[in-house]
C-alpha positions as CSV (number, residue, x, y, z in Angstrom):
1,M,-7.8,-3.7,-14.9
2,T,-4.3,-3.7,-16.3
3,C,-2.1,-4.4,-13.4
4,K,1.5,-4.2,-13.1
5,Y,3.3,-7.3,-11.7
6,E,6.8,-6.9,-10.2
7,W,9.1,-9.3,-9.0
8,R,10.4,-7.9,-5.4
9,G,8.3,-4.7,-6.0
10,P,8.3,-2.0,-3.2
11,V,5.8,-2.5,-0.4
12,E,4.9,-0.8,2.6
13,N,3.9,-2.5,5.7
14,H,0.5,-0.7,6.0
15,E,-0.4,-1.5,2.4
16,V,0.2,-5.3,2.9
17,N,-1.7,-5.2,6.0
18,S,-4.8,-3.8,4.4
19,L,-4.5,-6.2,1.6
20,H,-3.9,-9.2,4.4
21,I,-7.1,-8.4,6.5
22,D,-9.0,-8.0,3.3
23,A,-7.9,-11.1,2.1
24,F,-7.9,-13.4,5.3
25,G,-10.4,-11.4,7.3
26,A,-10.4,-8.8,10.6
27,E,-9.8,-11.6,12.7
28,N,-6.3,-12.0,11.4
29,S,-5.7,-8.3,11.5
30,T,-2.2,-7.2,13.2
31,E,0.5,-4.7,12.5
32,T,2.7,-7.0,11.2
33,D,6.1,-5.8,9.9
34,W,6.4,-7.0,6.6
35,I,9.5,-5.1,5.3
36,S,11.4,-6.9,8.1
37,L,9.9,-10.6,7.4
38,L,10.7,-10.4,3.8
39,E,14.0,-9.2,4.1
40,E,14.9,-11.9,6.8
41,N,12.7,-14.7,5.5
42,S,12.4,-14.7,2.0
43,F,13.4,-15.6,-1.4
44,G,11.3,-12.9,-2.9
45,W,8.0,-11.5,-3.6
46,V,5.4,-10.6,-6.3
47,T,3.3,-7.4,-6.1
48,A,0.3,-6.4,-8.2
49,R,-0.7,-3.4,-8.9
50,D,-3.5,-1.3,-10.0
51,G,-2.0,2.1,-10.5
52,L,-0.7,3.0,-7.3
53,R,-2.9,0.3,-5.3
54,L,-1.5,-3.0,-4.3
55,V,-4.2,-5.3,-5.1
56,G,-2.4,-8.4,-5.2
57,F,0.6,-9.9,-3.2
58,V,2.4,-13.4,-2.8
59,N,5.6,-14.3,-1.0
60,V,8.1,-17.0,-1.7
61,I,10.3,-18.6,0.6
62,S,12.7,-21.4,0.1
63,D,15.1,-23.7,1.9
64,G,18.0,-22.3,-0.4
65,Q,18.6,-25.7,-2.6
66,I,15.8,-27.2,-4.4
67,H,12.1,-26.0,-2.6
68,A,10.2,-22.9,-2.8
69,W,7.3,-22.2,-1.5
70,V,4.2,-19.5,-1.9
71,Q,3.1,-18.4,1.0
72,D,0.3,-15.4,1.7
73,V,-1.3,-15.5,-1.7
74,M,-3.4,-12.2,-1.6
75,V,-5.9,-10.5,-3.8
76,F,-8.0,-7.4,-3.1
77,S,-11.6,-9.0,-3.2
78,G,-12.6,-6.2,-5.6
79,S,-9.7,-7.5,-8.1
80,R,-10.7,-11.5,-7.9
81,H,-11.7,-13.7,-10.6
82,L,-9.5,-11.3,-13.2
83,G,-6.7,-13.3,-13.3
84,V,-4.6,-11.5,-10.9
85,G,-3.6,-14.6,-8.5
86,S,-2.8,-16.9,-11.5
87,K,-0.6,-14.0,-12.8
88,L,1.3,-13.5,-9.2
89,L,1.8,-17.4,-9.3
90,E,3.1,-17.2,-12.6
91,V,5.6,-14.4,-11.9
92,A,6.7,-16.5,-9.0
93,R,6.9,-19.8,-10.9
94,E,9.0,-18.5,-13.1
95,A,11.6,-16.6,-10.9
96,S,11.9,-19.5,-9.1
97,K,12.6,-21.4,-11.9
98,K,15.1,-19.0,-13.2
99,A,16.8,-19.2,-9.6
100,G,17.4,-23.0,-9.9
101,F,14.3,-24.4,-8.0
102,V,13.2,-27.9,-8.5
103,C,9.7,-27.9,-7.4
104,L,7.2,-24.9,-6.1
105,H,5.4,-26.0,-3.2
106,V,1.7,-24.5,-2.0
107,D,-0.4,-25.3,0.5
108,F,-4.3,-24.3,0.3
109,E,-8.0,-24.8,1.9
110,E,-9.5,-27.8,0.1
111,R,-12.2,-25.4,-1.6
112,L,-9.0,-23.5,-3.5
113,G,-8.2,-26.6,-5.3
114,K,-9.5,-25.5,-8.3
115,F,-7.9,-22.4,-8.6
116,Y,-4.6,-24.1,-8.0
117,F,-4.7,-27.3,-9.9
118,Q,-6.7,-25.8,-12.9
119,A,-5.5,-21.9,-13.2
120,C,-2.4,-22.2,-12.1
121,G,-0.8,-25.7,-13.1
122,F,0.0,-27.5,-9.8
123,Q,-0.4,-31.2,-9.1
124,P,-1.8,-32.8,-6.1
125,T,0.4,-34.4,-3.4
126,A,0.3,-35.8,-0.3
127,A,1.4,-33.6,2.5
128,G,0.5,-33.4,6.2
129,I,0.4,-31.1,9.0
130,I,0.5,-30.6,12.7
131,H,-1.3,-27.8,14.0
132,L,0.8,-26.1,16.5
133,R,-1.6,-24.0,18.4
134,D,-5.1,-25.2,19.6
């Protein structure tokens, strides 16, 4: 598979919603207005396309100073284990570095540790979370 990776690549709501359902499951199905969310809250995002099809996406948010975070790392199920996710994060890392951020953060489920630590170069750190919904 040959993908084109693009910083702030154009996206349409329906394709990001479809990718989100594929990546996180049907129980997360919504009609999210991704365009508005990205315009209002993101430092940027990375798209991965195989031809015209959106097969990968990652959102990058920031505090506007020294910290950036990756959110919504999504790779289409038929495109996983081919390097798409690690390349998405490489592009996000380089864009964040170029913008002058000092740290790029990521939260993930424990089962994904090998991917983030070994394939993407993140370092373990202590963190905490408070769930705000029951």
